[in-house]
N, CA, C and O of each residue as an XYZ file, in Angstrom:
240
protein
N      -2.727     14.310    -24.116
C      -3.229     12.771    -24.625
C      -2.373     11.863    -23.758
O      -3.033     11.309    -22.879
N      -1.133     11.576    -23.770
C      -0.310     10.420    -23.495
C      -1.156     10.061    -22.122
O      -1.683      8.955    -21.997
N      -1.255     11.173    -21.006
C      -1.718     11.409    -19.443
C      -2.882     10.579    -19.559
O      -2.861      9.516    -18.940
N      -4.131     10.939    -20.399
C      -4.803     10.604    -20.127
C      -4.979      8.504    -20.496
O      -5.514      7.580    -19.883
N      -4.328      8.598    -21.572
C      -4.115      7.281    -22.122
C      -3.526      6.158    -20.754
O      -4.181      5.291    -20.176
N      -2.256      6.514    -20.557
C      -1.587      5.701    -19.274
C      -2.661      6.010    -17.920
O      -2.491      5.196    -17.012
N      -3.820      7.143    -17.629
C      -4.315      7.099    -16.431
C      -5.641      5.898    -16.410
O      -6.087      5.303    -15.429
N      -6.125      5.785    -18.046
C      -6.982      4.244    -18.505
C      -6.178      3.231    -18.437
O      -6.859      2.272    -18.075
N      -5.315      2.985    -18.558
C      -4.759      1.768    -18.889
C      -4.354      1.432    -17.815
O      -4.613      0.291    -17.433
N      -3.446      2.486    -16.833
C      -3.560      2.190    -15.268
C      -5.229      1.694    -14.257
O      -5.273      0.889    -13.326
N      -6.334      2.435    -14.810
C      -7.314      2.229    -14.097
C      -8.130      0.726    -14.390
O      -8.730      0.140    -13.489
N      -8.042      0.197    -15.845
C      -8.217     -0.503    -16.550
C      -7.826     -1.554    -15.889
O      -8.691     -2.286    -15.408
N      -6.055     -1.946    -15.670
C      -5.819     -2.850    -15.256
C      -5.363     -3.263    -13.801
O      -4.838     -4.320    -13.451
N      -5.695     -2.173    -13.056
C      -5.368     -2.160    -11.626
C      -7.041     -1.733    -10.920
O      -7.471     -2.024     -9.804
N      -7.371     -1.360    -11.455
C      -9.152     -1.643    -10.518
C      -9.919     -2.331    -11.142
O     -10.191     -3.230    -10.346
N     -10.371     -2.485    -11.901
C     -11.677     -3.189    -12.527
C     -11.684     -4.135    -12.566
O     -10.629     -4.469    -13.106
N     -12.620     -5.508    -12.160
C     -12.560     -6.680    -12.016
C     -11.969     -7.294    -13.348
O     -12.163     -6.626    -14.363
N     -11.456     -8.171    -13.442
C     -11.129     -9.091    -14.791
C     -12.388     -9.791    -14.796
O     -12.986     -9.966    -13.735
N     -12.960    -10.310    -16.165
C     -14.079    -10.799    -16.405
C     -13.709    -12.205    -17.149
O     -14.476    -12.933    -17.780
N     -12.567    -12.349    -16.941
C     -12.297    -13.641    -17.305
C     -13.034    -15.012    -16.336
O     -13.439    -14.785    -15.196
N     -13.121    -16.247    -16.883
C     -13.959    -17.022    -16.175
C     -13.121    -17.495    -14.989
O     -13.625    -17.567    -13.869
N     -12.172    -17.736    -15.163
C     -10.981    -18.007    -13.607
C     -10.394    -17.178    -13.241
O      -9.229    -17.374    -12.892
N     -11.132    -15.572    -13.159
C     -10.223    -15.004    -12.184
C     -10.720    -14.090    -11.276
O     -10.350    -12.924    -11.140
N     -11.686    -14.752    -10.585
C     -12.476    -14.406     -9.816
C     -12.696    -12.814     -9.292
O     -12.606    -12.689     -8.071
N     -12.888    -11.959     -9.824
C     -13.279    -11.067     -9.589
C     -11.690     -9.980     -9.320
O     -11.500     -8.846     -8.880
N     -10.897    -10.969     -9.807
C      -9.762     -9.972     -9.258
C      -9.082     -9.289    -10.074
O      -8.869     -9.997    -11.058
N      -8.497     -8.003    -10.220
C      -8.018     -7.000    -11.293
C      -7.034     -7.958    -12.360
O      -6.561     -9.040    -12.012
N      -6.862     -7.449    -13.486
C      -5.928     -7.786    -14.374
C      -4.369     -7.899    -13.487
O      -3.484     -8.742    -13.630
N      -4.409     -7.074    -12.827
C      -2.899     -6.884    -12.712
C      -2.629     -7.693    -11.625
O      -1.439     -7.989    -11.516
N      -3.368     -8.133    -10.799
C      -3.564     -8.656     -9.794
C      -3.186    -10.525    -10.228
O      -2.327    -11.238     -9.709
N      -4.447    -10.981    -11.628
C      -3.955    -12.105    -12.297
C      -2.712    -12.432    -12.907
O      -2.114    -13.506    -12.982
N      -2.436    -11.277    -13.334
C      -0.995    -11.389    -14.026
C       0.112    -11.516    -12.738
O       1.101    -12.212    -12.962
N       0.023    -11.042    -11.748
C       0.972    -11.050    -11.203
C       0.683    -12.278    -10.199
O       1.263    -12.072     -9.133
N       0.298    -12.932    -10.203
C      -0.170    -14.154     -8.998
C       0.197    -15.362    -10.049
O       0.543    -16.297     -9.326
N       0.279    -15.764    -11.386
C       0.638    -16.146    -12.392
C       1.582    -16.180    -13.360
O       1.743    -16.962    -14.297
N       2.182    -15.231    -13.010
C       3.580    -15.143    -13.133
C       4.536    -16.172    -13.105
O       5.335    -16.511    -13.977
N       4.261    -16.800    -11.525
C       5.093    -17.659    -11.435
C       5.225    -19.114    -12.202
O       6.270    -19.751    -12.337
N       3.644    -19.563    -12.768
C       3.251    -20.482    -13.868
C       4.298    -20.387    -14.913
O       5.032    -21.354    -15.113
N       4.438    -19.141    -15.688
C       5.351    -19.107    -16.885
C       6.024    -19.176    -16.635
O       6.531    -20.011    -17.384
N       7.312    -18.643    -15.362
C       8.435    -19.145    -15.420
C       8.124    -20.865    -15.472
O       8.562    -21.493    -16.436
N       7.531    -21.412    -14.641
C       7.590    -23.298    -14.603
C       7.211    -23.795    -16.013
O       7.681    -24.752    -16.628
N       6.216    -22.892    -16.395
C       6.009    -23.636    -17.831
C       7.268    -23.407    -19.142
O       7.474    -24.270    -19.994
N       7.966    -22.172    -19.083
C       8.647    -21.837    -20.448
C      10.075    -22.658    -20.714
O      11.067    -22.691    -19.986
N       9.890    -23.199    -21.780
C      10.558    -24.347    -22.018
C      12.162    -23.223    -22.133
O      11.996    -22.060    -22.501
N      13.290    -23.612    -21.866
C      14.873    -22.746    -22.015
C      14.481    -22.978    -23.650
O      13.790    -23.910    -24.061
N      15.159    -21.783    -24.586
C      15.630    -22.008    -25.758
C      17.106    -21.471    -26.209
O      17.479    -20.300    -26.149
N      17.924    -22.681    -26.712
C      19.185    -22.511    -26.864
C      19.872    -21.710    -27.871
O      19.619    -21.934    -29.055
N      20.760    -20.750    -27.529
C      21.150    -19.327    -28.544
C      22.101    -19.749    -29.319
O      22.769    -20.724    -28.978
N      22.283    -19.231    -30.249
C      23.572    -19.536    -31.202
C      23.838    -18.122    -31.879
O      22.878    -17.489    -32.320
N      24.694    -17.790    -31.937
C      25.563    -16.695    -32.409
C      25.970    -16.289    -33.538
O      27.055    -16.864    -33.449
N      26.025    -15.776    -34.547
C      26.506    -15.680    -35.171
C      27.727    -13.927    -35.450
O      27.480    -12.723    -35.381
N      29.003    -14.748    -35.762
C      30.156    -13.566    -35.190
C      30.407    -12.543    -36.350
O      31.021    -11.478    -36.293
N      29.527    -13.365    -37.845
C      29.976    -11.969    -38.874
C      29.038    -11.006    -38.663
O      29.172     -9.878    -39.137
N      27.951    -11.382    -37.895
C      26.793    -10.222    -38.039
C      26.906     -9.485    -36.816
O      26.773     -8.263    -36.737
N      27.240    -10.525    -35.542
C      27.094    -10.547    -34.234
C      25.341    -10.563    -33.600
O      24.696     -9.931    -32.763
N      25.142    -11.472    -34.387
C      23.390    -10.993    -33.738
C      22.973    -12.845    -33.317
O      23.286    -13.963    -33.725
N      22.274    -12.354    -32.482
C      22.062    -13.987    -31.624
C      20.455    -14.341    -32.190
O      19.445    -13.654    -32.343
N      20.738    -15.560    -32.377
C      19.667    -16.341    -32.522
C      18.928    -17.190    -31.753
O      19.647    -17.706    -30.897
N      17.204    -17.742    -31.670
C      17.072    -18.538    -30.785
C      17.195    -19.770    -31.803
O      17.210    -19.656    -33.029
N      17.269    -20.823    -31.168
C      17.707    -22.381    -31.996
C      16.707    -23.136    -31.824
O      16.710    -24.279    -32.282
């Protein structure tokens, strides 16, 4: 079953055209790869604080 699901996901993301308005017939994976730099440019850095008692890191 997992092999079938993996095959379907691969085909869904890498061969069929994306139906989004501004995707212009590219596959979802092509759209993702080409837009990845936009996410990096728009991401706001998150300051982190750690709690030494529990050794957990929190986004502030």
